N, C-alpha and C positions, 0 to 999 in steps of 0.2 A: 780360389779361397774355397774352403768346401761349406754346403748350405748349411743351415744352423735351422732346427723348427720352434715353429713360435704359435704356443698353443693359448688362446686367448678363451678365458673361463666366467662368465657371466654371473655364475654363483657357483661356487666349489661344492654346492651339497647336492646339486643337481646336473644330469648332464648335456637337459637343455641347452639349444643355443652356442654350444663348443663349437670354436671352429678352430683349423690347423692352417698355417704354411710353411714352406720352404723359400728361405731367405738368405741372404747373404749377410743383410745389415738389421740386425735387432732392432736398431734404435729407429731406424727409420720407417723400417715397418709398423714398428709400432705408433708412428706420425702420420701414417699413412690411413691406418683405422682407427685412431681418433682422431676427428678432428676438434672435439672438446675430449679435453683430458675426465675420468670419469675424479671425482676429487678423495675417494677412496680407493683406488689400484693400487696393487703392489707387484713388483716382479718377483721371479722366484726362476732358481734354478736349478733343473732335474727336478725334483722335489719341490709340493706343496708342503715347506715345513718352515720353522722360524729360520733355522740355520742354516737355508738355505736362501733366505731374502736379499738378492741383490740390488735392491733399490739403491738409489744414490743418496745418503741419509747425514754423513758429517761434511757442513760445509769448509773445514779445513781439510780437508781430503777427497774437495769435489773432482778433478781430474784426473786422479789417481782413481776412484771408484768409474768413474767413466770410461778411462780406458781398460781397468780391471774388466768392466762388464762384455765391454766389447772380444776380450779376449779370450774370452768363453767358450766353449766349443760345448754343443749335445743340443738340450731343448729347455725352451725358454718357458713360463707360464706367468702371465698377464690377470693375475685374479681382483673382475672388480668387483665384485661383492663380500661383505664382511670384513675387511680393512677397516683399521683406525688411520684415524687424520696426521697423529701428532708428528709424523715423519714430513709432512706438504711442504715447511718453510725451506728444510731444508731439501726435499729436494727442488724446490723453486731455484736456491744458491747453485743447487748443481746443472741443472738446464741453462741457465744467464752462462754460467763458468764456459759451458759445451759451444764449440764453435765451427763444429760439424754444419754442413750445407744443409742438410734435410732440416737444421734448426727443430730440434726436441723442444726448444724454447716457445717456440709460434704453437704449440699446442697445449702445452700448458700455461700459457700466459695468455692468449688471446681474447678476447668477450667471448662471452656464453649468448647463446640467443636466451632472449629475454623470455620470462616466466614458464620454463618447464615444470609450474605449475599450473593449475589453470586460476584465472584473472580473479580477482577478490569481487564477490556479487555486488558490493559497493560503488561497483563504477556502473551496474546497471539501474535502472528503475525500479524500486521497489513496488508488489502488486500492491496496486490501488484497493485500499482496504472498504470504500464504499460498495456496498454490495446490492445485488439484484433481488425485490423482493416477489420471489415468482408466484403469481395469483393472490399476491397481498392484499391490502387495501392502503391505495394512495393516499399518503399522508394528508388530516387537516390540518394545518396549524392555525392557531390562533396567539393573538397577542407576541410579545417580542422573546424570541428564542434563539436559538444557536441551530440553525438545520444541516444536517449531515445527507445530501441529495440521494437520492435513488438512483442507481443504474436501470435505465428503462433500454437498452441497447447493450449489445454486445462489446464490452471494450478492447481494440485492437492495438496492435501495435507495429510499424514498421520501422522500413533502418531509408534515410537520407543521408545519403555520402557518408555514409559508415554511425551516423547518429541513431538515435533510438528514439521516436516519435507515436507519441502514444494520444489516441482517440477516444473521448467518453462521450456519450449522451446519456444527461441525469435529468431527474425533474426535482423541483424543493418542493410539493402536493396541489394540491387543486386549489384553486382560485387566484389569486395578485398580493404582489407582497412590495414592500419597499425591502428592497437590501442593501446595506448599510456595510460589511464590510465580506472579505472573500478569503480566505484562507486554506491553504492546501497544507495539513497535521494544526499545527501550532503557527505555520510562516505566511505572512501575509504574500498573496499571492503574485503583489507589484512586485513585491522585492524577488521573486523566481524569476532570472533571466530565462527567457526562449518559452514562459508559461503565457496561454491566451483564453481567455474567459470570459465569453457571453452568457446574457441573463435574459430571455426572451418573456414578454408578459404572453397570460394564455390567446389562444386566438390570434397569435402571432406567428409569422414565416420565422426558421428557425435559421433563413440570411436574410432577413431583414435587418429593422433598427431595432438593437438591445436596450432596454433598462437599464442594463449595468456592462461593464466590457472593460478589461485589462487585457491587455497585448492587442494582437492582430484580429483582425474581424473576419468574420466565417462568410464565405461567399460561395460553397458548394455543400450542400447534401452530405450528411455521414452516409458513408457507407453501411448495406447491408450484411451484415456479418456472421457468422457463425463456426467458433473452433472447435479443431479438432481436439475430440479427448484423449484421442489416441499418440499424442505427440507429448512429451515430455521431457523432451531434451535432448535426445538421443543422440549418441554421435555417430554419426556417416564415418567408418569403417574405411583403416587408409586399406587400396587394394595392393597391397605390394608386400612382399613375401622374398626376404633376402634368397639367391640363392648361389650366385655367385660370385667373385672379388678378384682380380689379378689384375698386374700392368705388361702380361704379356698377349696384350690383345689391341689390335689397329683397326683403322676403319678404312674403306677403301670404295672409290665413288665406282658407282653410281649407287648403290645399295645394299656393299659387305663388311662383315662385321669377323675379321679373321685373326684365329691366335696360333701360336705354338706349343706345341705339351700340355693339351685343354682340347677333351673331348664333348665336344656341345651338344653331339647326341644323346650323353648320358644327363644333360640337365633341361634340354628343351625337345620341343618336336616343332613340327609345320602348324599356321594357325596361333601356337602359344602368343598371348601380348608380354612384349616385357617392358621394360623401365630402365634405363642407362641413367646413371649419376656418375661426374668425374671424369665425364670425357670431354675435357676441355683439355685443346691445343690452341699455340699461335706464339705472338709475341713476349719475350721474358719480361716482368716488371724490370725497374728501372729506378734501384739505390740513390739518391742522392743524397750529397754530402757537401759538406759546407754553410754558409753565413744562411739564416733561414730568420725571415720575417712575417709576423702577421701583421692584418691592420684590420680598421673599421669598415673596410670595405668588402669585407670578407674575402682576402687575397694575400696567396701564401707565395711571399719572393725568394726564390731561394737562387744563390750565385753561384754556379761549380765549376768544375774543370770537363764534367762530363757532356761529352757531347750528342744529344738525340734527336734521333731522324724522325719525323715529322711527330711532335710532339702534340700535336692538338688531336691526333690518335688514342693519344692517353684518357678515357672517360672515368677515371678513380684516383684517387692519393690517401693513400696510409700516412697517418700521422702517430709517431708512438714517443711517450716520454716529452708530451708537449705544455712542459709547466710553462707559464710564463706570470709574471708580476705585473697586477692593472693594479695603475692608481686612477686616484676617482676622489676629487677634491669637490666638497659642499657646506657649506655653512656660511656664516658670515660672523666673527670673518674666516674667512676658510680655513677648512682643514682637509687633510689631504692625508687620504687613507690606502692601504695597500693590500692585496688581496691577491694569494697565487692560487691560479684557475688552469686545470687541465683540458690541454685541445684536443687531447689524443682523438684519434676516430677515423673509421674508413669514409671518405667522404666523397659526393659527388660532382666531378668536375666540368663545368660549363666550357672554360675553355683556357688554352694555356697561350702566352705568348714568349716568343724566345729572341733574345737579343744577345748582338757578340758583342762582348765587354773585352778590358785588356786580363789576358793569362783565362780565360773561360767564356761562361756562358750565363747569361742574365735570363731564368724563367719567372714569368708573372704568373701564376697558376690562380683562375677563378672559381670558386666554389660555389654551388647549388643549394643554397636554403642550407647551412653547414649547423644554423642552430636547431632544426629539428634530427639533426644527428648528436651532436652535441651543446645543450643548452647555457654552455660557459660560453660560447659566442659572442652570445648578445652582451656580454657586458666588455667585449673588446673594442674600447675607445678613444685607441690612438694607433702607431704605428709600435711594435714591440717586437727586439729582436731577442730568440730562443735558442735554445742549442736541441733538437729536437732529432728522430730520425724519419726519414721522409721515403716514404715510393710510391711512385708512379705506375697503376697497374691498370686493369681491365682495358687494354687497348682494343678499340675497334675491329681488328682484323684477326682477331682471336676468334679461333672456332671453338664453335660450343657445341655437342652435339645432344647434349641431354633430354630427354623426353622418353614417350610411351611410342611404342610401335608393335607391329604384327609379324610376326615372322611367315616369310613364302616359304622356305626350305631351310634344312636344316643338314650338314654333313661334321663328321668329326672335328674337321679344322675351321669351317664356314659357315655363316649366319647368311641368306639372304633375306631382307627385308621387303615390303610391300610400299612402294613408291615413298622413303622414308622422306627425299626434300617438299611432299604435301603437306610432311607434318612441322618440319624443322628446313628454313632455307638454308641452314647452316651447310648441311651435305652440298651445298654447291659450291660452296668453297673450296672441298675438297680439290677441285679440279684445278685452283691454283698452286698445289703443293706438288712436290719431286715426285712420279710414279700415281701421281692423285691419290693418296694414302699418307698413315698416319704414321707410317710404320719408320721405327727407328726413335720413336719418341717416348720415352719411358712415363707415362700416365695409369696409375690404380681405379680401373673402371670394374663400377659392382654393375652387375643384374641385377634385376628382382622381375621374381613372378606376379602380372596382375592378373586379378580374378574380382568379380563384381560382390559385392558383397551388401545386400539388399536391407533398407529400413523400409518393411512392408512386405506386402498389402496390406494398406487401412480402408476400408470405405468411409466415406463421409454421405452422411444423408443430409441433401440439403437440393429438394426440388427448383427452388428458384435460383441455386447459383451458375452464374456467369461467369466467372474466373476463379481461379485458383492461387492462392497468395503465400509464400513458404518463405519465411524467417528462418537466414542461415545464421547463426553464426559461431565467430573464431576469436575463443576465450584467453588466447595468447596470441591472437594478431594472427598475420599473416606475412611472413619475408621468407628471404633465404640469406644465411647469413657463413662468409665464408673463412677461411683459414687465417685469415688477417683482419676478422674483426670487419670487415666489411660487410654493408648492409644492405640489400639488393631486389627488387619487386620480385614475387611470387604467384602462382599462378594454380589452382586446381580446378579441375572441370567437374561439375555435380552430374549426373544423370536423376531427369525426372520423370517416371512416367505416370500416364493416367488415361484412364479408360472408365467411360459410363455404367454404371448399374444402373438397373431396373428395381422395380417396388418391393422385388423378395433379395435385393441387397445381390443379387446376380451377374457378373459383369456380360458385358453386350456390345457390340463393333467390336473396332479393331481400338491395336492401345498408341497413343503419343506419345513420341520420346523427345522431350526437350535435352539439349546438352549443355549448360549454361556455364558459360566462364568466369572465372571470380578473379581477378588480379586486384595485389594491392603490395606497397612496400609499409608495413605498418606493424609496431612493435605493443600496441594497445589492441585490447580487447573493441570489436565493432563488428556490425552485423550487416546484411545484404540480403534487402527484398526481391524477392522475384515475382512478377504477374504474368499467370499464365493468361488467354483465353481459350474457354474450353470451348472443343470442337462443336459441341452440342452442350443445350442448357439443361441442368439437372445435376442431381444426383451422381457423384464418381467415386473412383478408388484410385487409391494412388502409391509408388514406391518410389523410394532415395537411395543411390546410390554416387559413386564415383570413380574415375577412373584415373586419375591424376595420382601417379604414388607420391612417394616422399621420400627426400633424400636423410635419413636418417642423422639424427644429430647434426645437420645444417640447415635443415626448413622447420621453421615452422607452420602447421597447417592444419591445425586440430581442428577439424568443421563441426558443431552440434546441428542438428533439427530443432529450435528455439518452439518454431510455434508454423501450424498450417490452418488458415482461411477459405470458407469457400464464400466470396462474397459476389455479390451485384446495385447495383445501382436502387435507392430510394428515393418514393416521392412522394413523402412525408410530409407535407410543408409546414402542418403544424400539428400539436397534438391535443386540439381540445381546450378545456378548463383546465392547464395543466399548464403551471411555470416551467418552461424550460433551463436545463444549461448544457451550454456547451464547453469542453476543455481541450484543450492542444498542447501537451508539456512535451519541450524537447528533453534533452537527458543532457543538460549544461550540471556545473558542480553546484546549485542551487540546487537544483532537482533533486540531483544524485544524493544530498547531504539530507535530504525529508525521509526515515526510513518507516514513519507512520503516514503513510500517502492516503489523506481522508479528505475530502473536498466537503467544505463546508462554511457556512455563510450566518450571519447573523440578518436576520429577516423580522419584519412587523407587519403581519395579515392587514391587509386591505378590505375592509368589508362595506357593501353597501348598506348605507344608512337606515337603521330600522328595517333592514329587507330588503327594501327597494329602491332605495334613495342615491347618490352620489356616491362612492368610495371613497373611505376615508382609512387613515391609516389609526389601527384604536388597537387597545390592550384592556376594552370595557369584558368584563364576563356577559353582563344584561346585549350586551350587543351582539355576542357570541352566540349566548342564547336564542336569540330571535333569529339569526341566519343560521342557526344548527336547525331550529323547528322546521322553518321554512323553504329547507335543502328538500328539494327533489328523490334525493337518494337516502336520507339520515331522517328528517322529522317526519317530511311530509305531510306537512301542515301545511294550511292554507292561512293566509293573513286574517282569516275570519276567526281561526283557531289559538293565533297567541295574541295574547292581553300586552300589545308592544305597549303603551301608554302607561299600562301597571308593571311592567317588568322594568321601564324606564324609571316608574316614579319610586318602585323599590329600590334601584341600583341608587339613585340621588338620596334616599332614607341613608344607605350605608355611607354614600359619602361625607355628609352632613353631620351622621354621627361622629365619624371618624374623624371630618376634617380633612381627608385626604383621598383624591382617587387612586392612587396606589391600592387601596383594601379591597377595592371591587374587580383587580385587574387576576384576569385568566391567562396566565401563558401557557402551554400546553400542544402537543402534538398527539391526535388521535389517529392511530394506524393500527388500531385490533380492533380486525372483522367481526369476531363475538360480540364487541358490544352492540348492547341495546338504545334507540335515544332516550330511553327513562334511566340506562347506565350512566350516561353520557352528560342528561343534565342534570344531573344529580352532584358528578364532577364538577362542573361547571358554576353552580350555585354554589356550593359548599365551598370553593375558593376566594368567595364574597361573603361569606357567614350566611349564607342562605339557604331555603329549603325549595326544592319546585315542585306544583301540586297541580292538580286539575281544579277548576270550578267551574262544572259542566263542561263544557268542550275547551273552555279555553285554557290556556297553560298559561301558571304564573306562578312567581318566585314569594316566599315570605323571609324576613330580613330577621336573624334571630337577635333580639338585644335584650336588655335587663324589661319587664314585663310588668306593671304596676295591677293589673288587673288578667283576672286570668278568661278564658273563651267557656267550657264549659263548667258545668258544677255535676256533681255523680253522688247519690247518692242510694238508697235502699230502694227507691223509686225506679231506677230505670239499671239496676244493678241484679245480673242473675242473684236468685240466694246462693247461699254457700259458695259462690265461687270466690271471693276475693281472700287474697292474701298480701300478708305485709312481712317482711324480712326488717332486720334492724342491723346494720356492721359500725363495729366499734375499733376506728383506725379506717386508714383506707382501704381502699377496693383490692382484693386479691393479691393485701400484701403489696401493690408497686411505693417505689422508694421517690419518683421521680419520673419526666417526662423525656423522650429522645424523638426529638422531630425531624427529620429530612427534609430536604429542600434543595433547591437548587438556587445558586447564587445567580443572581445578574452582573458582576463584572467579570469573572471567568467562568462563567457557564458547569464548576465544579460541584458536585453534591455535600452540599453543610450540613452537618447534625449540630442541633441548638440541645441544648441539654439543660433541666430543669429537677433541683436547684443547679443554678448556676457556679457554684465555688464548693461544690464537689460533686464526684464520681458515683451513680447511681447504682446499685450492685442489682435491681430487679426493675428496670424502667420499663413503663408502657411508652411502647415504638410503634410511630408512625410514621407513615411514609404518605407526601400530599404529593398528591398533580395540583398543577395550575399557578401552582407559589413559584414565586421568582424575586421575591425583594423582604430585609428580613423582617421589616414591618408587618408584614402580612403573616409571616410563619414563627414572630412572638407571642404575637396577639394569639393566634391558633395554640401555641402551645399552654399559653398559662390560660386559657378558658378549662386546656383539658384536663390539666392540671388542677385547678381551683375546682372541678368539678369532680374529680378525683377525692381533693380533701373534704369539700362539703358535703358528699351527697353521704348518707348513714341510714337513710330507706326507702325500698322499693317494696313495689305494689303491684298487683298482677290480679286483674279483675274481668270477670265477662259481662259486658257492659249491651246496654241495646243500641239500636242502631245509629241512631242521631252523632255516635262517637265519630263516625263518616266525616262527619265536617272538620274533624283536626287535620292536624298536619302535625309534624314528628317537631318536638323542643317546643310546643304548646304550652303554655302555663293552665292548666283544669285545677278545680277543687274537685278533692274526695275525699269523700264523708268517711270518716273511720268507723264501717259496721262489721268490726272484725271483736268490738267490744256489744254488752248489754248495751249499756245507757247510751243512747246514741239521740240526736235532738238534727233529725233533718226527715224531709218528706214534698211533699206539694203543699202549694196554697189552694185552697178549696174556695176563697172568699174573698170580695176585699171590701171593705166601707171605709171611704175618704183612704186617714192613713192607717187603720185598722186593719190587719192581715189574719186571717180565718187560716188555721194549719191541719194538716193530715194528724199530726201526731203530738205529744203534748208536748205543751217548751218548760223547762224550768231556768229561774235564776236563779246566782246564788247573790245573798247578801252583800254587799261591798264591793260586787264585782261590773264590769259596764260589758255590756257586748252588742255583736254584730249579726247580721241574719248576710247573707251571700244567696242572692236570688238572681238565676237561671235568668236573663233576657233573653227575647225572642230576634236580639240581632247577634248571636250569639259571642255574647260577654256576659261576663256575672257583675252584677252590682250588690257592692258592700257597704248598706247603709245603716248606720245605727239608732238601737231601737230599744225598748222597755216593755217591761211586764203590760199586758193585756190584761180585758176584763175577765176572761179566762181563761184557762189554762190549754186554751186550744188556737189563744191569737196573741197577738204582740203589736207594739204600737210603735208604729216608724215615728224617726226623728226629722223625716225629709218627704218628699216623695221618689218613686223610682225612676229611672233616667226612659226607661218607656210603661205604658200599661201590663200589668202582668196578665196572661192567661190566664183564665180560671171558669172560663165557659165549659159546659159539662159536652156539646158537643167536639169538643180539642179531642185530640189523640194522646198529648202531653200537655200537663198542665205546667206551670214553672215550679218548678224545684225550689227546696230553699233548705240553707245548712245553717241552723243557729250556733254561733260559736262564742265563747268568752272574746273579749279585748285583746287580754293577753296572750289569745292564742289565734288571734285571727290567720298568722300564715301559717299555724300547724296541718294545715288540710291544703296545700298549696304545691302541687306538682307538678312536674315539666316529662309530658310526655315521649316515649323514646318509642316505640312500637306499636302496630295496632295490625292484628290479624284476622280477617276475617274467622269465623268459630261457625255460625251455621249462617243462614238466609239473614234474620233477624238480628245475629249479635254478631260482635268482636270481642277480640280478647286484645286488652289493653294492659300496658306494663309499662310503667312510670316508676319515677324518685323524686325526692322532694327537690323542691325549686329551691334557691337561694340566687339573692341581688349580687352576693360578693363571687359569683362566677367572674362575675364582667367588670372583677375591681382594678386589672390588669389595662384596658382597651385603651387607654389613653396614654399609655407609658412608652411607646416606643414609635409615636407618629412625630 
């Protein structure tokens, strides 16, 4: 028979990768070349053109088409890329119909290696979203809120038994906390299998007794770890490239590769490294026909006329077309359900029992963990008789010479290897063969040239490092799949090279080389962690490669370097005044389902009562302010500089006024290192409707509530002349048509926007973002106060006043006489005679009107007293004595100030202080707007 030329064309638009061979049987050669038949391949005769397409495609003429293809002479093109797939079903029928001994059917219908594409990242732990706030402020949490812990050490992952495990060390904040729950994302960690979390009080060992624990306890200190930024998941490239493939090759003991019709010197030279694949010889597989039974004991029982010598030497069984109708009975009354399951697959055989029976032999084949190959075995609950194809294979007397070797010498027809039996002991089995060689056995063997392809060098700067840790990742698994669908263990060897570097990053000392073999029979993605103790502690450089070639189309062994760590033992047992969280997450289904992995917990701060007492769980703004003021890093006050009794009394006023403790809560995380204590104190007090202020050296707060009396009176005697300005507003300031206040929900931690008016959507609202408010009572009350101030403020005043104004606190009610008009009735008291008060200015009383006089009292209040006409224009008569004596002595710097108003205008001069700014050494600029009790009309509507 004349030889036919077969040209394999991976891409019709490129010459790259083309190969050709002279063969006797076209279809047999195609079978040998394609362990996995490309889904879009087509066969052309003599020319690549549609008219020359000889791919079997018509199921009614399949046998005729195959015979026609076999009868053709000349050149055949197998084009892999660019073909369409409409003909695949026909080709399937064509192949099934073929009965040639090479069985092209096997090529096209064998199971394909899993995951030709990379495995989904859904099967990897998502990146942890908790952040390391480098040089940031350690959080100070007050009250009750959800804390998202900060990383305080490098998060690192390792692989144990192929499963990813993540270790984290985090902190909640300074001080002590009550832990109410713990979540990863939105999922309770108690519901995530394989997750362990422990929380430790300040000054407590992180392998000691935790205050909160889920899962296993931590018995070892976490590692001190740094991560290499140079590693980003690079693939460790396969070292092999196809050089030669032929079935005219045989092997001879002890180290020779021989051929006829080939010139090895054209392809190889001494010291080249080559990888062999397909060099498998030995006992032929045995096809069994007859009755086949499977049972729940994971056994396949076959009665056949075929007599097999030493059946226990077969370690594999291939089942094809193994469909079984499995009956399942459940419920009351019982209901029987029948489901068809396919048990086809290549299985590992743990033992074969052979018994002679009438007319043949009885074989009981015990499978090893068949459910790992085909999950349908878990449904086999009884004995079932099936019709299927069965083939015993993988005989232990077979000889497999596939491996990577070094060439010692080369001639035209012989390659001598360097001690191959030391690499693969199957070379010793050649001694059992005739002429100690495989000559005469027709096997297609592939030669690959092997070279090192490195990832690196990369410098790793870590003077403390004592260990290098490498995480290798196999996104498609690691396995070998034979032409009959059998899945077997595969291995790769990675090379890790390490060398110390000095302070300048220059290499020093010798290179340490580690050859690490990784074996697996795993069709799912997995990882492997390699720990290497450094020869000398300190910074180092590294590079990676692999030496094991791949058997193209038969092996899945894509290997990536996922991460590299420098590591050393940590001896830090506690982290001072910080609550610490440790977590360990195993990549279980529950953990993999969480895509936003951010560890968080509901915490309530524990504070020393009044700054120095026993710890108590509290949300009080007063306790937060006291402890902040006394904190050595924040307020830096002593207890003598904080009016603790006054602060507590003022908070008690808040609670009594509203009738609820929730109105004085402060729930917030202080983590901005640019905030001063004064700013923080303002935030805390504001949440409780208070204002902080200094009284001498004391820190105090004042509750903003309806005020019947004013604090100070300003008239022309304590104003700088010609500095008073008043402006009047008609309508709402700045045309605001509502208020939009944002706060945090105490139910689900969501940011909530509360809008006034509630039944409409304002177009130009005053937008307020609150801090420290986590309940709707506080939020709505604050919003309505702000809205009412917008509605009821209609006059603003700015004036420069004398230094007694420094007694004022923002939101104080004050009286400001209107000195922008000529006719004014204010001044100072020049004398007192009983209830008769002498004034510095003339007093005019309109007939038919009652009058009040506002008197500035020395205790920082204003006394409003009814009065009548005095004996002259410069006097008035009080209807009652003032609450305190009036100051009229001539040696006093300031005398009692007064303002005379009609009774129906008694509130016209009432203002609320908004801002006080130093102007000169003796004066301040005061800004205020009118005071109105209606500011507080909704204060009790939401409690």
